C-alpha positions, 0 to 999 in steps of 0.5 A, a space after each residue: 515719839 509716844 507709841 506705846 499700848 494704851 494700857 501701858 502705865 509709862 510715864 515716859 515717851 519713847 516706843 515699846 509693845 504693839 499699840 494695838 495689843 492690850 496686856 493680855 495679848 502682849 503676855 500670850 505673844 512674848 516668847 523671846 526675852 524682852 529687850 530694853 533700849 537705852 539711848 546716849 546723851 543728847 539723845 532721845 529714842 527716835 534721834 536721826 543719828 544717835 537714836 534706836 531705830 536701827 537696833 530695833 530693826 536688827 531685833 526684828 530682823 532676828 525674829 523678835 516682835 513688837 511686844 518684845 522691844 521697848 525703850 524709853 526717852 529718859 532725857 525728855 521727848 526730842 531732846 537733843 541737849 547735852 545733859 550735864 552734870 549729875 546726869 545718872 543720878 538725876 534720871 535714875 529713878 525715872 529709868 528705874 521706874 520705866 524698866 520695871 513697869 515693862 517687867 511687870 506689864 509683860 509679867 517677866 522677871 528678866 529682860 535684856 539691855 542693849 545700851 548706848 553711851 550714857 545709857 550703859 551707865 544708867 543700866 549699870 546704876 538700874 542693876 547695882 542700885 544707884 540712888 537719886 542722892 548719888 548713894 550706890 545702894 547694892 541692897 537695891 540692886 536689879 540683877 536678877 531682873 537681867 538677862 543680858 546686858 550688852 554696853 556699846 561705847 559707854 564711859 564705863 571708866 570715865 572720859 579721862 581726868 581732864 573730865 567733869 562730875 561723874 564722868 571725870 576718871 578717878 571721880 569718886 562717882 567713877 570709882 564706886 560705879 565699879 565697886 559691888 560689896 566688898 569687891 573694889 573693881 567688879 564690871 559684871 557682877 552675877 556675871 560669867 564665873 570661869 574666865 576661860 570662857 571669857 572672849 577679850 582683846 586683852 587678857 587682863 580684861 578677863 577675870 571673876 570675883 566671888 559675887 560672880 554665879 554666872 546668872 547674867 550675861 555681859 558684852 562690852 563693845 569698844 568702838 575704836 577711836 570714836 567719841 568716847 574711846 578718843 577721850 579715854 582709851 578702853 574706857 568702854 571695856 567691862 572687866 570680866 564680861 562674857 565678851 569685849 569686842 572692839 570694833 573699827 567702824 569709824 572716827 570721833 562722832 562718826 564711829 559713834 553713830 555708826 556702832 549702834 547701826 552697824 549689823 556685824 556689831 549686832 551679830 557679834 553679841 545677837 548670840 548672847 540674847 535671849 538667854 531667858 526666854 518666857 517660854 521654852 524655845 521651839 527648835 526646828 529644822 529641814 532636810 533639804 538646803 537651798 539650791 537646785 532640785 528635781 521635781 515634786 520636792 518634798 521637805 520634811 521638818 524636824 521639830 521639838 518639843 513634842 507637839 510643837 508646830 510650826 508655820 510655813 508659806 511657800 511662793 513661787 516667783 521670778 525676781 528683778 532689781 528695778 531702780 535699784 530695788 528688789 521687786 518680785 512677781 509672785 505666781 503662786 502662794 501655798 501655807 500651812 502648819 507642819 508638826 514634827 516628821 511631816 512634809 510639804 510638797 512643791 509640786 509645780 516647777 519653778 523658783 520657790 521661796 518658803 519660810 518656815 515660823 515657829 511661835 517664838 519668832 524663830 524663822 527659816 528662809 529656804 530658796 528651792 529650784 524644783 526642776 530648775 537650775 537657780 543661779 549659784 553665787 560664791 564669794 571668793 574673798 575670805 573674812 580673815 584676817 580683818 582688812 586694812 584701808 579698803 577691800 574688794 569683795 570678788 563673787 563667781 555665779 554660775 549664771 546671771 547678773 550678780 547684785 550686792 547690798 549692805 542693808 538688803 534693800 537697795 541692790 547695786 549691779 556691782 559683783 566686785 564691790 570695794 568696803 572701807 569699813 566693818 560691813 555685812 555684804 549680801 549678794 544674790 544673782 539673778 538670770 535673764 528669766 527671773 531666776 534667782 540665787 539664794 541670798 548669800 551673806 558674809 561680815 567683814 571686819 576691819 582691822 582695829 586701828 591703833 591711835 596714841 594722843 600725845 604732844 609732837 615732840 613725845 611722838 618725835 622720840 617714839 618714831 611716829 614722826 619723821 624729822 621733816 613731819 615733826 618740823 613741819 607740824 611744829 611750824 603748824 601747831 607749836 612744839 607742845 601741840 598734843 595730837 592724835 596719830 593712828 597706825 594705818 597700813 603700817 604707818 603713823 598718820 594723822 586723821 584729817 577730821 580729828 583737829 590737834 588740841 593745844 597741850 599745857 601749857 597754852 601760848 595761844 594769847 601773846 605768842 604767834 606761830 613758830 617761825 622757819 626751823 632755826 628761828 623762832 620768835 616774833 610774827 609781824 603784828 605779834 607782841 615782841 617775843 625772846 627769839 630762840 634759834 639753833 645752829 643744826 638744820 633738822 635732818 638725818 645726820 650720820 654720827 653724833 654732833 653737837 647743836 647750840 640753841 641761843 636766846 638773847 642774853 639781856 636777862 632772858 630766862 631760858 630752859 630745855 628738855 630733850 625728853 618731851 617734857 614741858 620745859 616751861 613747868 617750873 616743877 619739872 625735874 628734867 629741865 635744864 636752865 641756861 643763860 645766852 646759849 647752850 652746847 648740847 651733844 646730841 649722840 645715839 641711832 634714834 630720833 632726838 629733840 630739843 623742846 625750848 622755852 624762853 621768857 624775857 624780863 616784860 614776861 613775854 614768852 616763846 616756845 620752840 622745838 627742833 628735832 634731828 635723826 641719827 643713824 649710822 647704819 651700824 645697828 644689827 639686822 634681824 632676818 625672818 624665816 621663813 618668809 616676811 609674811 604670807 598665807 598659811 594654814 594651821 600654823 606657821 613657825 617663825 625664826 628670827 635671826 639677828 646679824 650679829 650678837 645683840 642685847 636683845 630681840 623683841 616681837 609683837 602680834 598686836 602691831 604695836 612697836 617693840 622696845 626695850 620695855 615693850 613686847 615679848 623677848 624672841 627666845 624660841 621659834 614663835 608658832 602662830 596658829 592665828 593671823 598677826 601682824 609680827 614686828 621685831 627689831 634688835 639692839 646691839 650690845 652698844 645700845 644701836 637700835 635696828 628700826 622696827 620691821 613688819 611681817 604680815 602672816 595669814 593663817 586659817 584653819 586648814 581647808 580641805 578644798 579652794 575653788 578660784 573662778 577664772 579673771 575675765 581680765 586675763 582670759 583670751 583666744 589666740 589664733 594662729 594663722 598663715 601669712 605673717 612676715 617671713 613666712 611665720 604664723 600670724 597671731 591674732 589675740 582676742 577678748 570677749 565672753 567666750 573662748 574658742 579652741 580648735 580650727 576656725 579661721 586659723 588654729 585657736 588656743 584658749 588662755 584663762 587666768 587664775 589668782 592663785 594666791 590665796 593657797 597657803 604658802 605650806 600647803 600641799 596640793 594633792 589634787 587639781 583639774 579644771 572644770 569648763 562650761 560648753 557654749 557651743 560647737 561647730 563641726 566635730 571637734 573630738 573627731 580623730 580622738 582629739 582631746 583637750 590638752 592643758 598647759 599649766 604655766 607658774 604666772 603669765 605665758 610670755 614675757 607681758 602681763 597681757 596676752 600677746 601673740 607669742 603666748 600661743 607658742 611660748 614654752 609652759 612650766 608644765 606641759 600636757 599637765 591634763 587633758 579633758 575628753 569628749 562632752 558635748 554640752 553643759 559642764 566638764 572637768 578635766 583629768 587631775 593635774 600631773 605632778 609637774 602641773 600641781 607643782 606649777 600652781 602659783 602660790 603667791 600670784 597668777 597661774 595661766 592655764 593654756 587649752 588647745 585642741 590635740 591632734 590639731 585639726 589641720 584641715 578641718 575649718 569646722 572642728 571648733 568649740 566653744 567655751 564659756 568665759 568670764 568667770 565660768 571656768 574654776 581651778 578646783 584644787 584639793 589639799 593634802 596636809 599642812 607641810 613644814 616650810 624647809 629651814 
């Protein structure tokens, strides 16, 4: 790709600026701090996987113009080859010239940087004065040229000690890349000088040095488990950055690609950009929010600085989704400009979309229903805490069909989509007349996956593998194989896309796959190897035991270890030699492994692993109060209570496993003001170790009000008619989009189901009422002073989770908890629930409401009310304040 203005003096290919404009026009139009995009290795600006087209689109959606976005192919146009070994120093001059040329062309002092992978190292070299000869010349730095530096999935701390050249962790190049002046580790020179203002998941990543003066903003994005992070965990961090953000967008190369194409990732650092705009920003607001309004709508703007104006374009339109794309039919368009305090008037009834635009590219969009009622979409699923595995996102709409999108381009008619990774979801509701709701959105983050790379035996001894998985993987991969395990949904699992890497020593030549547990040696067709056997099968044992390992007694040299270290390493002080056979004592609760190596006089070698677990059940039990997890508002006070005196009780809040050397010692109640996974265990004075226990706590800021939409799957109508067996009434069960109460072919009652499990466990419900919508009526259901009475049931009526005839007359937790008086159309709300009704609302499950007309309309077949079903009924709950859970 080679798309630049004709008068831009570029040497590299790529894209940038507006090819239809000259330098003077660029300088006139440039209103935001220009952004330089730098791609990674084996890539170019337009690479389909690792190029910067998606980032360019994010910037343009955020109000950036073409003249403010620039990207170069510093490795060559259309390059897809991995460039080694000295890629930084070989290409730093070209990168430096390109950036300086952009600054000179636009006439700006500072630019912002968004870099990916290798591009992060190139920007680091530009800012610090890296030279083509490999020297880090800080006197040639460009810190005064930077506004914000966003580094995404870069190898700031190398790719591990096993990597090579500039990417080897601990190499001279990597060490010097952190040094600035006399400061040995300075990842953010001229950065934030107040560490209390820095945001990072690890406290040690915060800090400031003498060279920090808060002139440059830094953001580091760590893509957990991606291609870079797998090679050297947390290598993408920057100590002292304004923001260190860990995201979970996928594993391996897939995650390395997605991290630069993910809208939530962009949203996380967007606010740090444009710190140094070339011109003073225009700030404006409007006095009318999106929604339904009356006739002749007047919208007034507030604009600063004085004298500035904003443009506006208003369109009266209807919408539809056709073949997955959102289409518009525009009936009328108006446009103009407004100064501070001026107004525009929308006189024609209908649905209007208005876009306000400032000269600096800032935009504001509003959707107005002028004398018409627009649909409303409410997103019910909270965005905190981060989810694991998958998440169903639930919505409710006042009318119309709900569509969702992940990119605002393709739309699906699905109101409750399921997502599997960090995603921003957009929703719109469109009714039969083409009236559309404003687009609403919410970002959901997937919980960062903890992973550990280690040998099978190390995993087993750390209790990340159970006995039988350890044996199976030893047979498949060999006892010293290195694999990555991921902590997902409370368990350590293997990622199917991550191949096992053989660890040292490499026995791929001359040694076959291990034989079944208890006997390891030669396989058919393979060179004869010494056989290693053990008399104790793998499994779980209730007490200590002895195991005997054996090798041929013909001069075979044998060694074993019990700590997971390599028994073939002659320099390993932990390995023990034996001749022929060795009896080993296995004792103590937990996992135990013996890793054995044998070498016969002909030089043939074998490696075998044997594992067991001892569980005598005599470790302490730690109890937790007030509960083993749950939803709480404000804070929650947690107590851990061991069943007997113990040596220690430890806990963690980051999902990691507490041990004698890891985690916080429990000395007083834990007060949580954020969502966390609590893991805890105790150890007896005799060293008996309790298995790890876990509890998930969701802690949110205290809400004032929650609204629950009814669950259409649990709603229904119950109709009692005479003529049942033995003279009893026959109750018919019906489901559908309408709910019926009153007398119509029998006495009808309606059941509404609400999932109220999102209520905080420690919140006090002060008020509650039911909102319902009338669809139609027959006769006069209100005659004789009749009202709708509401019974509240904590959980399901009757013994079944599905609607049943017995639910018609089943006892309720709170009878007649509220009433609804006469209404004939639209919506109505009940009175406040009684104290018994409030207490009956289920905090951790389902709440059922039963609606009935009282007094019963006997003999009046046309006294019936039809209520809108589906998700139209809503339970409004008002909360007082968080309440301490009784001890």
